[in-house]
C-alpha positions in Angstrom: 22.4 59.4 194.9 25.4 61.5 196.4 27.7 60.1 198.9 30.6 61.6 200.7 32.8 58.8 201.8 35.4 58.9 204.3 38.2 56.6 203.7 40.1 56.2 207.3 43.5 55.0 208.2 41.5 51.6 209.4 40.2 51.4 206.0 43.7 51.6 204.8 45.5 49.3 206.9 42.8 46.7 206.6 42.2 47.1 202.7 43.7 44.8 200.3 45.6 45.7 197.5 44.5 45.1 194.0 41.1 43.5 195.5 38.0 45.4 194.1 35.5 44.1 196.8 37.8 44.7 199.9 40.1 47.5 199.0 40.1 50.7 201.2 37.6 52.2 199.3 35.3 49.5 199.0 35.6 48.6 202.9 34.8 52.6 203.6 31.8 52.1 201.6 30.6 48.9 203.2 31.0 50.3 206.6 29.2 53.8 206.0 26.6 52.6 203.6 24.8 49.7 205.6 22.5 48.8 202.7 25.2 47.9 200.2 25.0 44.3 199.5 28.0 44.2 196.9 30.5 46.5 195.9 33.4 47.0 193.3 35.9 49.7 193.1 38.2 50.1 189.9 40.3 52.8 188.8 37.5 54.3 186.7 34.2 53.7 188.6 32.6 52.4 191.7 29.7 50.0 191.3 27.5 48.9 194.1 24.4 46.9 194.7 21.3 48.0 197.0 18.5 45.5 197.2 18.4 44.4 193.5 19.4 47.6 191.6 22.8 48.4 190.8 24.3 51.6 190.9 27.6 53.3 189.3 29.6 56.4 189.9 32.5 57.5 187.9 35.6 57.6 190.0 36.9 61.2 190.6 40.8 62.0 189.8 41.5 62.0 193.6 40.1 58.3 194.0 42.3 57.1 190.9 45.2 58.4 192.3 44.5 56.9 195.6 43.9 53.5 194.1 47.1 53.6 192.1 49.2 54.5 195.2 47.5 52.0 197.3 47.8 49.0 194.8 51.5 49.8 194.4 52.1 49.6 198.1 52.9 53.3 198.2 52.1 55.7 201.2 48.4 57.0 201.2 46.5 59.2 203.5 42.9 59.3 204.7 40.8 61.4 202.4 37.2 62.1 201.5 35.6 60.8 198.3 32.6 62.4 196.9 30.6 60.0 194.7 27.5 60.6 192.5 25.8 57.3 191.6 23.5 56.8 189.0 21.0 53.9 188.4 22.6 51.2 186.5 20.2 48.4 186.0 17.7 46.2 187.9 18.9 42.6 188.8 16.6 39.5 188.2 16.5 36.6 190.8 
């Protein structure tokens, strides 16, 4: 699954520093991919849950740089993030 995620000014202003589930990128993913149940964004990757399946994408360099600057309270700009998700594992209930 490939997605182009637009991180907007609103995502940036409403996002929380050092919060993998509610940072600017996580907020953008949740607002643009309605089927996402859970999302976690860290410097190296993004993981998300759709239905009972987990998907993982490596974080591109532009995303790593954004996260470092955002978490340090430095100025950041809106940008597009290209994520290529691969199926991780099936969750059991």
